C-alpha positions as CSV (number, residue, x, y, z in Angstrom):
1,M,37.9,6.4,64.3
2,H,37.3,6.6,68.1
3,L,34.5,4.6,69.7
4,K,32.9,7.8,70.9
5,E,32.9,9.3,67.4
6,L,31.5,6.0,65.9
7,L,28.7,5.9,68.5
8,R,27.9,9.6,67.9
9,I,27.2,8.8,64.2
10,L,25.1,5.8,65.1
11,L,23.1,7.6,67.8
12,I,22.4,10.7,65.7
13,G,21.4,8.6,62.7
14,S,19.1,6.4,64.8
15,E,17.4,9.5,66.4
16,K,16.6,10.9,63.0
17,Q,15.7,7.7,61.2
18,S,14.2,5.4,63.8
19,N,10.7,5.5,65.0
20,V,11.2,2.9,67.7
21,K,9.3,3.7,70.9
22,S,11.1,1.4,73.2
23,P,14.6,2.6,74.2
24,S,15.8,-0.9,74.8
25,K,14.9,-1.9,71.2
26,L,16.6,1.1,69.9
27,N,19.7,0.3,71.9
28,Y,19.7,-3.3,70.6
29,K,19.5,-2.1,67.0
30,I,22.4,0.4,67.4
31,I,24.7,-2.0,69.2
32,L,23.8,-4.9,66.9
33,F,24.7,-2.7,63.9
34,L,28.0,-1.6,65.6
35,F,29.1,-5.2,66.1
36,A,27.6,-6.8,63.0
37,S,30.9,-6.5,61.1
38,L,32.8,-8.3,64.0
39,F,30.9,-11.6,63.7
40,V,31.6,-13.4,60.5
41,I,30.3,-17.0,60.9
42,V,27.9,-18.1,63.6
43,H,27.5,-21.8,64.3
44,S,24.7,-23.8,65.9
45,S,24.2,-27.5,66.1
46,D,22.4,-27.7,62.7
47,Y,23.4,-24.5,60.9
48,K,26.5,-23.0,59.3
49,A,26.2,-19.3,58.6
50,A,28.3,-17.1,56.4
51,R,28.0,-13.3,57.1
52,R,29.4,-10.5,55.0
53,S,33.2,-10.3,55.1
54,T,36.1,-9.7,52.8
55,K,38.0,-12.4,54.7
56,I,36.8,-16.0,55.3
57,Q,36.9,-16.7,59.0
58,R,35.2,-18.9,61.6
59,L,34.1,-17.4,64.8
60,E,31.8,-18.8,67.5
61,T,30.1,-16.3,69.8
62,N,26.9,-15.4,71.6
63,F,25.5,-11.9,71.3
64,R,23.3,-10.2,73.9
65,G,21.6,-6.9,73.6
66,V,22.8,-3.9,75.5
67,D,20.4,-2.7,78.2
68,A,19.0,0.8,78.4
69,P,21.3,2.1,81.3
70,H,24.4,1.3,79.3
71,F,23.0,3.0,76.2
72,N,22.1,6.1,78.2
73,Q,25.7,6.2,79.5
74,L,27.1,6.1,76.0
75,N,24.6,8.8,74.9
76,R,25.8,11.1,77.7
77,A,29.4,10.6,76.6
78,V,28.5,11.5,73.0
79,N,26.6,14.7,74.1
80,D,29.6,15.8,76.2
81,N,31.8,15.4,73.2
82,L,29.4,17.4,71.0
83,K,29.4,20.3,73.5
84,K,33.2,20.5,73.5
85,T,33.2,20.5,69.7
86,S,30.6,23.3,69.4
87,S,32.4,25.6,71.9
88,T,35.6,25.6,69.7
89,G,34.0,25.8,66.2
90,K,34.0,29.6,65.8
91,K,35.1,31.7,62.8
92,N,36.9,35.0,63.2
93,K,34.7,38.0,62.4
94,Q,36.9,39.0,59.4
95,Q,36.5,35.6,57.7
96,V,32.7,35.6,58.4
97,N,32.4,39.0,56.7
98,K,34.5,37.7,53.8
99,D,32.3,34.7,53.4
100,K,29.2,36.8,53.5
101,M,30.6,39.1,50.8
102,L,31.5,36.2,48.6
103,Y,28.1,34.4,48.9
104,N,25.8,37.4,49.4
105,D,24.2,37.1,46.0
106,S,23.4,33.4,46.3
107,E,22.0,33.8,49.8
108,K,19.4,36.1,48.5
109,I,17.4,33.4,46.8
110,N,18.9,30.0,47.7
111,K,17.9,27.7,50.6
112,A,18.0,24.0,51.1
113,I,16.0,21.6,53.3
114,E,16.6,17.9,53.9
115,Y,14.0,15.5,55.3
116,T,14.6,11.8,56.2
117,I,11.6,9.5,56.5
118,N,10.7,5.9,56.3
119,E,9.3,4.5,53.1
120,E,5.6,3.5,52.7
121,N,4.2,6.0,55.2
122,K,0.4,6.4,55.1
123,V,-0.8,9.3,53.1
124,P,-1.4,12.1,53.2
125,Y,1.8,12.4,55.2
126,Y,2.9,15.8,56.5
127,L,6.5,16.4,55.6
128,G,7.2,19.9,56.9
129,N,6.8,23.6,56.4
130,V,9.0,25.2,53.8
131,P,9.4,28.8,55.2
132,R,9.9,27.5,58.7
133,D,12.4,24.7,57.8
134,A,14.3,26.9,55.3
135,Q,14.2,29.8,57.8
136,L,12.9,32.3,55.2
137,T,12.5,35.9,56.1
138,D,9.6,37.9,54.7
139,P,10.7,41.6,54.0
140,T,7.1,42.7,53.9
141,I,6.8,41.8,57.6
142,S,10.2,42.5,59.2
143,S,13.8,41.8,58.3
144,S,14.3,40.0,61.6
145,K,11.0,38.0,61.6
146,A,10.7,34.6,60.1
147,V,7.8,34.0,57.8
148,H,6.4,31.0,59.7
149,G,4.5,32.0,62.8
150,S,4.3,35.7,62.1
151,T,1.0,37.4,63.1
152,T,1.2,39.6,60.0
153,Q,-0.2,38.2,56.7
154,S,2.7,37.1,54.5
155,L,2.7,37.9,50.8
156,L,5.0,35.0,50.0
157,R,3.7,32.2,47.7
158,Y,5.2,28.7,47.3
159,H,5.2,26.7,44.1
160,F,7.0,23.7,42.7
161,R,9.6,24.6,40.1
162,P,7.9,23.9,36.8
163,V,9.4,21.6,34.1
164,P,7.5,20.8,30.9
165,R,6.4,17.2,30.6
166,T,8.4,16.4,27.5
167,F,9.6,12.9,28.2
168,S,7.5,9.9,29.2
169,K,10.2,8.6,31.5
170,S,10.6,11.8,33.4
171,Y,9.5,12.2,37.0
172,H,7.4,15.2,38.3
173,V,7.2,16.4,41.8
174,E,3.4,17.1,41.5
175,D,2.8,13.3,41.0
176,Y,4.1,12.6,44.6
177,F,3.9,15.8,46.7
178,K,1.4,18.5,47.5
179,L,2.4,22.1,48.4
180,N,0.2,24.6,50.1
181,A,0.9,27.8,48.1
182,T,-0.1,30.1,50.9
183,T,1.4,28.4,54.0
184,G,4.2,26.4,52.5
185,D,3.1,23.2,54.1
186,L,4.5,20.2,52.2
187,Y,2.7,16.8,52.1
188,I,3.3,13.4,50.5
189,F,0.1,12.1,48.9
190,V,1.4,8.9,47.2
191,V,2.8,6.0,49.1
192,L,6.6,6.1,48.4
193,D,8.0,2.6,47.9
194,R,11.8,2.9,48.1
195,D,12.2,-0.5,46.4
196,E,10.2,0.8,43.3
197,L,11.8,4.2,43.1
198,C,15.3,3.1,43.7
199,P,15.6,-0.5,42.6
200,L,18.5,-2.6,43.8
201,H,21.8,-2.3,41.7
202,N,20.2,0.4,39.5
203,E,21.8,3.8,39.8
204,R,19.4,6.4,38.5
205,P,20.9,9.2,36.4
206,A,19.3,12.7,36.8
207,S,16.8,13.6,34.0
208,L,16.9,17.2,32.5
209,A,13.1,17.0,31.8
210,S,12.2,16.1,35.4
211,S,11.0,18.4,38.1
212,L,11.7,15.5,40.6
213,I,15.2,14.1,40.6
214,I,15.3,10.5,42.0
215,S,18.9,9.4,42.8
216,S,20.2,6.2,44.2
217,T,23.5,4.4,44.6
218,R,24.5,0.8,45.0
219,S,24.3,1.3,48.8
220,S,21.0,2.0,50.6
221,S,20.9,5.7,49.5
222,C,17.7,6.8,47.9
223,S,16.8,10.5,47.7
224,L,14.1,12.6,45.9
225,T,15.2,16.1,45.1
226,F,13.0,19.0,43.8
227,D,12.9,22.8,43.9
228,V,10.3,25.1,45.6
229,V,10.0,28.6,44.1
230,V,9.2,31.4,46.6
231,K,7.6,34.5,45.1
232,P,7.0,37.5,44.6
233,I,9.7,38.2,42.0
234,D,11.5,40.9,44.0
235,Y,12.0,38.4,46.8
236,I,12.3,35.2,44.7
237,K,14.0,32.3,46.4
238,I,14.6,28.7,45.2
239,V,14.5,26.2,48.0
240,K,16.1,22.9,47.2
241,I,14.4,20.0,49.0
242,T,15.8,16.6,49.4
243,V,13.7,13.7,50.8
244,N,15.8,10.7,51.9
245,L,13.8,7.4,52.0
246,L,14.8,4.9,54.6
247,D,14.4,1.3,53.6
248,L,11.9,-1.0,55.5
249,N,12.3,-4.7,55.6
250,D,9.3,-5.4,53.4
251,N,10.9,-8.0,51.1
252,A,12.2,-11.5,51.8
253,P,15.3,-12.9,50.1
254,R,14.3,-14.9,47.0
255,F,16.1,-17.4,44.8
256,Q,15.3,-17.7,41.1
257,K,14.6,-21.4,41.5
258,N,13.3,-23.6,44.2
259,R,15.7,-26.4,43.4
260,T,18.9,-26.8,41.4
261,T,21.5,-29.5,40.7
262,I,25.3,-29.0,40.9
263,E,27.8,-31.5,39.7
264,V,31.3,-31.9,41.3
265,A,34.1,-34.3,40.4
266,E,35.1,-36.7,43.0
267,S,38.7,-35.9,42.2
268,S,38.2,-32.3,43.3
269,S,40.9,-31.2,45.7
270,L,40.4,-30.0,49.2
271,G,39.6,-26.3,49.3
272,Y,37.9,-26.4,45.9
273,F,35.0,-23.9,45.7
274,I,31.7,-24.5,44.1
275,H,29.6,-21.5,43.0
276,L,26.1,-21.6,44.5
277,P,23.2,-19.5,43.2
278,S,22.7,-16.2,45.0
279,A,19.4,-14.9,46.3
280,E,18.0,-11.4,45.6
281,D,16.5,-9.0,48.1
282,H,14.9,-5.8,46.9
283,D,15.6,-4.2,50.3
284,T,19.0,-2.6,51.0
285,G,21.5,-1.9,53.7
286,I,20.9,-3.9,56.9
287,N,17.5,-5.0,55.5
288,G,19.2,-6.7,52.6
289,I,20.8,-10.1,52.6
290,Q,23.3,-10.3,55.5
291,E,24.1,-14.0,55.8
292,Y,23.6,-17.4,54.2
293,Q,23.1,-20.6,56.1
294,L,23.6,-24.2,54.9
295,V,21.4,-27.0,56.3
296,S,23.3,-30.2,55.7
297,A,23.7,-33.6,57.4
298,Y,27.2,-33.9,55.9
299,N,30.7,-32.7,56.8
300,E,32.2,-32.7,53.3
301,F,31.2,-29.1,52.6
302,E,31.5,-25.7,54.2
303,L,29.7,-22.5,53.3
304,V,31.7,-19.3,52.6
305,A,30.8,-16.0,51.1
306,A,32.7,-13.1,49.5
307,D,31.5,-9.5,49.2
308,Q,31.4,-8.0,45.7
309,I,31.9,-4.3,44.9
310,D,28.2,-4.0,43.9
311,D,27.2,-5.1,47.5
312,S,26.1,-8.6,46.3
313,I,27.5,-11.8,47.9
314,D,29.2,-14.6,46.0
315,V,28.1,-17.8,47.7
316,L,30.6,-20.6,47.6
317,L,30.6,-24.2,48.8
318,K,34.1,-25.2,50.0
319,L,35.1,-28.8,49.8
320,V,36.7,-29.7,53.2
321,S,36.7,-33.6,52.9
322,K,37.7,-35.8,49.9
323,L,34.8,-37.1,47.9
324,D,34.3,-40.8,47.0
325,R,31.5,-41.4,44.5
326,E,31.5,-45.1,45.3
327,V,30.6,-44.2,48.9
328,C,28.1,-41.4,48.2
329,D,27.1,-40.3,44.7
330,H,25.0,-37.2,45.7
331,Y,24.3,-34.9,48.6
332,E,21.1,-33.0,49.4
333,V,21.5,-29.7,51.1
334,T,19.4,-26.5,51.6
335,L,20.8,-23.0,51.2
336,I,19.0,-20.3,53.3
337,A,19.4,-16.6,52.7
338,I,18.6,-14.4,55.7
339,D,18.3,-10.6,55.7
340,G,19.2,-8.3,58.7
341,G,15.7,-7.1,59.5
342,R,14.1,-7.4,62.9
343,P,12.4,-9.8,62.6
344,A,14.5,-11.3,59.9
345,K,13.1,-12.7,56.6
346,S,14.5,-15.6,54.7
347,G,14.3,-17.6,51.5
348,F,15.7,-21.0,50.6
349,I,16.7,-23.3,47.7
350,D,17.2,-27.1,47.7
351,I,20.5,-28.1,46.1
352,E,21.4,-31.6,44.9
353,I,25.2,-32.1,44.6
354,K,26.1,-34.9,42.2
355,V,29.5,-36.5,42.4
356,I,30.9,-37.2,38.9
357,D,33.8,-39.3,37.9
358,S,36.1,-37.0,35.9
359,N,39.6,-35.8,35.5
360,D,41.1,-34.7,38.7
361,N,42.9,-31.5,37.7
362,P,41.1,-28.1,37.4
363,P,42.3,-25.4,35.0
364,V,44.6,-22.8,36.5
365,F,44.8,-19.2,35.3
366,E,48.2,-17.7,34.6
367,K,47.3,-14.7,36.8
368,S,45.5,-14.5,40.1
369,S,43.6,-11.5,38.7
370,Y,43.3,-9.2,35.6
371,S,43.0,-5.5,35.4
372,V,42.5,-3.3,32.3
373,T,41.7,0.4,31.6
374,V,39.7,1.3,28.5
375,L,38.4,4.6,27.0
376,E,34.7,4.9,26.9
377,S,34.9,5.7,23.2
378,T,36.3,2.3,22.4
379,L,34.2,0.7,19.6
380,P,32.1,-2.4,20.1
381,G,33.9,-5.5,18.8
382,T,37.2,-4.5,20.2
383,T,39.1,-7.1,22.2
384,L,39.4,-5.9,25.8
385,L,42.0,-8.5,26.9
386,T,42.7,-12.2,26.8
387,V,42.7,-14.5,29.8
388,H,44.5,-17.8,29.7
389,A,44.5,-20.9,31.8
390,T,46.3,-24.3,31.7
391,D,45.4,-27.8,32.7
392,K,47.8,-30.4,34.0
393,D,45.8,-33.1,32.4
394,V,46.4,-34.1,28.8
395,G,44.3,-34.8,25.7
396,A,40.6,-34.2,26.0
397,N,40.9,-33.6,29.8
398,A,43.1,-30.6,29.1
399,H,40.7,-28.9,26.7
400,I,39.5,-25.6,28.4
401,T,36.4,-23.6,27.7
402,Y,36.0,-20.0,29.0
403,L,32.8,-18.3,30.1
404,L,31.5,-15.6,32.3
405,S,30.1,-16.7,35.7
406,P,26.3,-16.7,35.9
407,N,26.3,-13.6,38.1
408,S,28.6,-11.7,35.7
409,D,26.8,-12.9,32.6
410,H,23.4,-11.9,34.2
411,A,24.7,-8.4,35.1
412,Y,27.1,-7.5,32.2
413,G,26.4,-10.2,29.5
414,D,25.1,-7.5,27.1
415,V,28.3,-5.4,27.6
416,F,31.0,-8.1,27.5
417,Q,31.3,-11.5,25.9
418,I,34.2,-14.0,26.0
419,N,35.4,-16.3,23.3
420,G,35.0,-19.8,24.8
421,H,38.1,-21.1,22.9
422,S,40.6,-18.3,22.9
423,G,39.7,-16.5,26.2
424,E,39.3,-13.1,24.4
425,I,36.9,-10.8,26.2
426,L,35.1,-8.5,23.7
427,I,33.3,-5.2,24.1
428,M,29.7,-5.8,22.7
429,K,28.1,-2.3,23.2
430,P,29.3,1.3,23.6
431,L,30.7,2.1,27.1
432,D,29.5,5.1,29.0
433,Y,31.7,6.5,31.7
434,E,28.8,8.6,33.0
435,T,26.6,5.5,33.5
436,N,29.1,2.9,34.7
437,R,32.9,3.6,35.2
438,Y,33.9,0.2,36.8
439,Y,33.1,-3.4,36.1
440,R,34.1,-6.5,38.0
441,L,33.8,-9.7,36.1
442,T,34.2,-13.3,37.2
443,V,35.6,-15.6,34.4
444,L,35.3,-19.4,34.6
445,A,37.6,-21.8,33.0
446,K,36.3,-25.4,32.7
447,N,37.1,-28.6,30.9
448,D,35.3,-29.6,27.8
449,D,31.6,-30.2,28.4
450,N,31.9,-33.7,26.8
451,L,34.1,-34.9,29.6
452,V,32.6,-36.8,32.4
453,H,34.9,-35.1,35.0
454,L,34.2,-31.3,34.7
455,L,36.4,-29.0,36.8
456,T,36.3,-25.2,36.8
457,S,38.5,-22.3,38.1
458,T,37.7,-18.7,38.4
459,V,39.6,-15.4,38.0
460,T,38.5,-11.8,38.6
461,V,38.8,-9.3,35.8
462,E,38.5,-5.6,36.8
463,V,37.6,-3.1,34.0
464,F,38.2,0.6,34.6
465,V,36.4,2.9,32.1
466,E,38.2,6.2,31.4
467,D,36.2,9.3,30.6
468,V,36.4,11.2,27.2
469,N,34.6,14.4,26.3
470,D,31.6,13.0,24.6
471,N,28.8,15.0,26.1
472,P,28.2,18.7,25.2
473,P,26.6,20.9,27.9
474,V,22.8,20.7,27.9
475,I,21.0,24.0,28.4
476,S,17.4,24.4,29.7
477,V,15.4,27.5,30.6
478,N,12.5,28.2,33.0
479,F,10.2,31.2,32.6
480,W,8.0,32.7,35.3
481,P,5.0,32.9,35.4
482,H,4.8,31.6,31.8
483,R,6.4,28.3,30.8
484,T,6.8,29.1,27.1
485,H,8.2,32.6,26.7
486,A,9.8,35.4,28.6
487,E,8.4,38.9,29.2
488,V,10.0,42.1,30.6
489,M,8.0,45.3,31.4
490,E,9.0,48.5,29.6
491,N,10.2,51.5,31.6
492,I,11.3,49.3,34.6
493,G,14.8,48.2,35.5
494,P,17.6,47.4,35.0
495,D,18.3,44.2,37.0
496,V,14.9,42.7,36.2
497,F,14.7,38.9,36.4
498,V,13.8,37.3,33.1
499,A,14.5,33.5,33.3
500,L,16.4,30.8,35.1
501,I,19.1,29.1,33.0
502,T,20.3,25.6,33.9
503,V,23.4,24.0,32.3
504,K,24.5,20.4,32.9
505,D,27.4,18.4,31.5
506,A,27.5,14.6,32.1
507,D,31.3,14.4,31.6
508,S,33.7,14.6,34.5
509,G,36.8,16.7,35.3
510,K,37.6,19.4,32.8
511,S,35.3,17.8,30.3
512,G,32.4,18.5,32.7
513,A,33.4,22.1,33.5
514,F,31.7,24.7,31.3
515,T,31.2,28.4,30.6
516,C,27.9,30.1,29.9
517,S,27.1,33.5,28.3
518,V,24.5,35.6,26.4
519,E,25.6,35.8,22.8
520,G,25.6,39.0,20.7
521,T,23.8,41.5,23.0
522,A,24.6,43.7,26.0
523,L,21.0,44.1,26.9
524,F,21.0,41.1,29.2
525,R,23.5,39.3,31.5
526,L,23.8,36.0,33.4
527,V,24.4,35.9,37.1
528,P,25.5,32.6,38.8
529,V,23.0,31.1,41.3
530,Y,24.4,27.6,41.8
531,S,27.3,25.8,40.0
532,Q,24.8,24.8,37.2
533,E,22.2,27.6,37.4
534,F,22.2,31.2,36.3
535,K,19.7,34.1,36.6
536,L,19.1,36.0,33.3
537,L,18.8,39.8,34.2
538,T,18.2,42.9,32.2
539,N,21.0,45.5,31.8
540,Q,18.8,48.5,30.8
541,V,15.3,50.0,30.6
542,F,13.2,49.0,27.5
543,D,10.7,51.0,25.5
544,R,8.2,48.8,23.7
545,E,7.3,51.5,21.2
546,E,10.9,51.4,20.0
547,Q,11.2,47.6,19.9
548,D,8.7,45.1,21.2
549,L,10.8,42.0,21.3
550,H,14.4,40.8,21.5
551,S,15.9,37.5,20.4
552,L,18.5,35.9,22.7
553,M,20.9,33.0,22.3
554,I,22.5,31.3,25.3
555,I,25.8,29.5,24.5
556,S,27.6,27.1,26.8
557,S,31.0,25.5,26.0
558,D,32.9,22.8,28.1
559,E,36.6,22.8,28.8
560,G,37.3,19.3,27.3
561,T,39.6,18.6,24.4
562,P,38.2,19.2,21.9
563,S,35.7,21.6,23.4
564,L,32.0,20.8,22.9
565,S,29.3,23.5,23.0
566,S,25.5,23.9,22.7
567,S,23.1,26.8,22.4
568,L,19.5,27.7,23.2
569,S,17.6,30.5,21.6
570,F,14.3,32.2,22.7
571,I,12.5,35.5,22.5
572,V,12.0,38.1,25.3
573,Y,8.8,40.1,24.7
574,I,8.6,43.7,26.0
575,F,5.4,44.1,28.1
576,D,3.5,47.3,27.3
577,L,2.8,50.1,29.8
578,N,0.4,53.0,29.4
579,D,3.1,55.6,28.7
580,N,1.5,57.3,25.6
581,S,-1.4,59.8,25.7
582,P,-4.1,59.7,23.0
583,M,-3.5,62.0,20.0
584,F,-6.0,63.8,17.8
585,G,-3.5,63.8,14.9
586,K,-2.4,67.1,13.3
587,Q,-5.8,68.7,13.8
588,K,-5.8,71.1,16.7
589,N,-9.5,72.2,16.3
590,Y,-12.6,70.7,14.9
591,Y,-15.3,72.8,13.0
592,F,-18.8,71.5,12.5
593,S,-22.0,73.1,11.2
594,I,-25.7,72.1,11.5
595,L,-28.8,73.6,10.0
596,E,-31.1,75.4,12.4
597,N,-34.4,73.9,13.1
598,S,-32.9,70.4,12.6
599,P,-34.6,67.9,14.9
600,A,-32.8,66.8,18.1
601,D,-30.3,63.9,18.0
602,A,-29.0,65.0,14.6
603,V,-25.4,64.0,13.8
604,V,-23.1,67.1,14.2
605,G,-19.7,65.5,13.4
606,F,-17.0,63.0,14.5
607,V,-13.8,63.4,16.5
608,S,-11.1,60.7,16.5
609,A,-7.9,60.0,18.6
610,T,-5.2,57.3,18.4
611,D,-2.8,55.8,21.0
612,D,0.7,54.3,20.3
613,D,0.4,51.8,23.2
614,S,-0.3,48.2,22.1
615,S,-2.3,46.7,25.0
616,P,-6.1,46.7,24.4
617,E,-6.8,48.6,27.6
618,F,-4.4,51.3,26.7
619,K,-5.3,51.5,23.0
620,T,-9.0,51.7,23.6
621,I,-10.1,55.3,23.9
622,E,-13.1,56.9,25.6
623,Y,-14.4,60.4,24.7
624,F,-15.9,63.0,27.1
625,L,-17.6,66.3,26.1
626,H,-17.5,69.6,28.0
627,D,-20.5,71.6,26.9
628,P,-21.7,74.6,29.0
629,S,-24.8,74.9,26.9
630,E,-25.8,71.3,27.4
631,C,-27.1,71.2,23.8
632,F,-24.8,68.4,22.6
633,Q,-23.8,64.8,23.5
634,I,-20.9,62.5,22.4
635,N,-20.7,58.7,21.9
636,K,-17.9,57.6,24.3
637,R,-16.7,54.8,22.1
638,T,-17.0,56.3,18.5
639,G,-16.5,60.1,19.1
640,E,-19.8,60.9,17.3
641,V,-21.2,64.3,18.4
642,R,-25.1,64.7,18.2
643,S,-27.5,67.5,19.1
644,L,-29.8,67.4,22.1
645,V,-32.1,70.2,20.9
646,S,-33.3,71.9,17.7
647,F,-31.3,75.1,17.2
648,D,-32.4,78.7,16.4
649,R,-29.6,80.5,14.7
650,E,-31.2,83.8,15.5
651,S,-30.8,83.0,19.2
652,T,-27.3,81.5,19.2
653,A,-25.2,81.1,16.0
654,V,-22.0,79.5,17.4
655,Y,-21.3,77.0,20.2
656,K,-17.8,76.3,21.7
657,L,-17.2,72.7,23.0
658,I,-14.2,70.8,24.4
659,V,-13.7,67.0,23.7
660,T,-11.4,65.0,25.9
661,A,-10.0,61.5,24.9
662,E,-8.8,59.1,27.7
663,N,-7.2,55.6,27.6
664,N,-6.6,52.7,30.1
665,L,-10.3,51.9,30.4
666,M,-9.9,48.4,31.9
667,S,-8.5,48.9,35.3
668,D,-6.1,51.1,37.3
669,N,-4.3,47.8,38.3
670,S,-2.7,45.8,35.6
671,F,-0.8,42.5,36.0
672,T,2.7,42.6,34.5
673,A,4.6,39.7,32.9
674,T,6.2,38.9,36.2
675,G,2.8,38.5,37.9
676,L,3.1,41.7,40.0
677,K,0.5,44.4,40.1
678,H,1.5,47.7,38.5
679,R,-0.6,50.9,38.8
680,S,-0.9,52.9,35.6
681,K,-2.6,56.3,35.4
682,K,-5.1,57.2,32.8
683,L,-3.7,59.5,30.1
684,S,-5.8,62.0,28.1
685,A,-5.7,64.7,25.5
686,S,-8.3,67.5,24.6
687,V,-9.4,69.3,21.5
688,N,-11.6,72.4,20.8
689,V,-14.8,71.9,18.8
690,T,-16.7,74.8,17.2
691,V,-20.3,74.2,16.0
692,S,-21.8,76.8,13.7
693,I,-25.6,76.9,13.3
694,S,-26.4,77.3,9.5
695,D,-29.3,79.7,8.6
696,V,-32.7,78.6,7.3
697,N,-35.1,81.1,5.8
698,D,-37.6,80.8,8.6
699,N,-38.3,84.5,9.2
700,A,-40.4,87.1,7.2
701,P,-39.2,90.6,6.7
702,V,-40.5,93.1,9.3
703,F,-41.2,96.8,8.5
704,V,-39.5,99.2,10.8
705,F,-40.9,102.4,9.0
706,P,-43.6,103.3,8.9
707,N,-44.6,101.9,12.1
708,I,-46.2,98.6,11.5
709,S,-49.0,99.4,13.9
710,F,-50.7,102.1,11.9
711,Y,-49.2,102.2,8.4
712,E,-49.7,106.0,8.1
713,V,-47.3,108.5,6.5
714,E,-47.5,112.4,6.6
715,V,-46.8,114.1,3.3
716,A,-45.8,117.8,2.9
717,K,-48.2,119.9,0.9
718,N,-45.7,121.1,-1.6
719,V,-44.6,117.4,-2.2
720,A,-48.0,116.2,-2.9
721,N,-48.5,118.6,-5.8
722,S,-45.3,117.5,-7.6
723,V,-45.6,114.3,-9.7
724,G,-42.8,111.8,-9.2
725,S,-41.8,113.2,-5.9
726,V,-40.9,110.8,-3.1
727,V,-43.7,110.8,-0.7
728,A,-42.0,108.5,2.0
729,R,-39.3,105.8,2.3
730,V,-40.5,102.5,3.8
731,Q,-37.9,100.2,5.6
732,A,-38.1,96.5,6.3
733,V,-35.5,94.0,7.9
734,D,-35.2,90.2,8.0
735,P,-33.5,88.4,11.1
736,D,-32.2,85.6,8.8
737,D,-28.7,85.5,7.5
738,G,-27.1,85.9,4.1
739,K,-29.4,85.7,1.1
740,N,-32.2,84.8,3.5
741,A,-32.0,88.3,5.1
742,A,-32.1,90.2,1.8
743,V,-35.4,92.3,1.5
744,R,-36.9,93.4,-1.9
């Protein structure tokens, strides 16, 4: 890598991650980081320092910070290089169009934002604005206008992607962040401690039941990832947000003990290494332990250090002068661990080194190192391999005991154990490739503990775990706006969003690849969103009156040998719309009768209509009466028809009415299953009602001849002299009806 490229990485990283106000301090940090790997051991008059290195060297040097003018000169060179790079990085138009065609569907709803901040910021801490930082476009405003900063009111709403709290150890974004649903402003409201969220040497696996994914590696990486859902549904986008936490130097190195004693045989050869206790620092990266110093008034020992694959440092004391117990039987030294912070923090331990008379030949391993590959499915109790060492001494001095080094036993003692007599290394618990695929063990060989002269040797054992297909795909589903079931509105579609399906497989390679499909129905389909996420969409328009729900099964199978699969079943409910008018049944007309002279507010009859829709606002019916005579009224809820007056059949015998039934009484705007408003018209039906007034004998007969006024009849002379002759015929009428009108 060229110096200019290296400086470009350092400068850009520092601009994003550093909050240093003074340019000179910033320059010093960058240049110090750049040259940190070049200085291995720094000596002063009283200290011997061992820095991180894979080689044991001794260098003596003085370091001075780079001043601001030199730093600005380097920065200008980097910027010139960036401009040259940007001017040549163009795609041809055909390739751009091809890319746009390939990823058009994903770009409709997918965005990603990454923030990098220091840990332990004061809260509430403003992180950013989702629509601005994700460069969202609101179609309700303009296809070319960004949502943030528009003068038109945006209809977009922002919510954290919901995940049910089903596991006590899961993490949820609402516990750490606040999101303004209207503006998209994102805040941190809990002080984020990187050392607590991402502990040292503890890689966090992702949890399926977490809406907040906390991931860390053995390096200084610590990130919090979660999803923000942007609605409404016809615009829905999922914005993936990653918050990278930068470590602060808020922890000092610490030893487990304040004092310890180490024994060494006086016959130990020059170059013999003594393992010293290592310190721990909860900080990472440059803020972690960077060097060890030995405070000693003696010249018999030299401090060296070796980097381990897990970023720890094995601290060793190298014997550089022959020991003579008769001259000096013990040494008092102090080991200091120093981190790379500015200012640096440190911790120390006092060490007593006792010189013991013992045999003068240490055990020697047959190999300089061991390496083995093992399947993760290997059963506990299986022998991994056998290490073997020999001792040039004879008798009791040649008896060897094997054990794991303190660091290895502390880190992996529950996974591996070694037979102290045979050197067999046993697997003690199931291995998991997805959790840890590599182990580096340090094995000690020492003489019998009963010997006065105890010598040890070490060898490195590397264990590579090979993956097997032992994890089936895991399927999860998210429903909006509900978290427990899915709903689809009838008479709308196809291509209506139903749910978001997420599939994860913890295996690697082919064993981690999978397929996902909807089983046994062509009514729905899956559309890929990300490599592990799918949209469930409808393929047709549904009618709730034909079928009000559909049972779905999502099946996912991996490509391992043998293949493993899993399934997830749930129900999709069809949401009702007001698409059915009220019906009065088979009766096309209603006929009622009421006695005349009945008092007002008498019951005339009932009308009744039904509605095939299921929703209460659609199924509830209201009745209206059209009555030109204004002699009747109707109960809007029950359909009961009552009189408003007392009727006189002789005045009007029959009344013609019209009754109308209407549904959708709640509101013209109904919320659908997807949370959107849908306007539904009121539907109605009418029926004719005939009311006949029944007669009551309330009228006396009336004579029409002779005239009622004078009751006189003229009789002819010849008729009057004849007995039995008809003198006159009287005539009377009755205005009543039927029998009540008969006159005798």
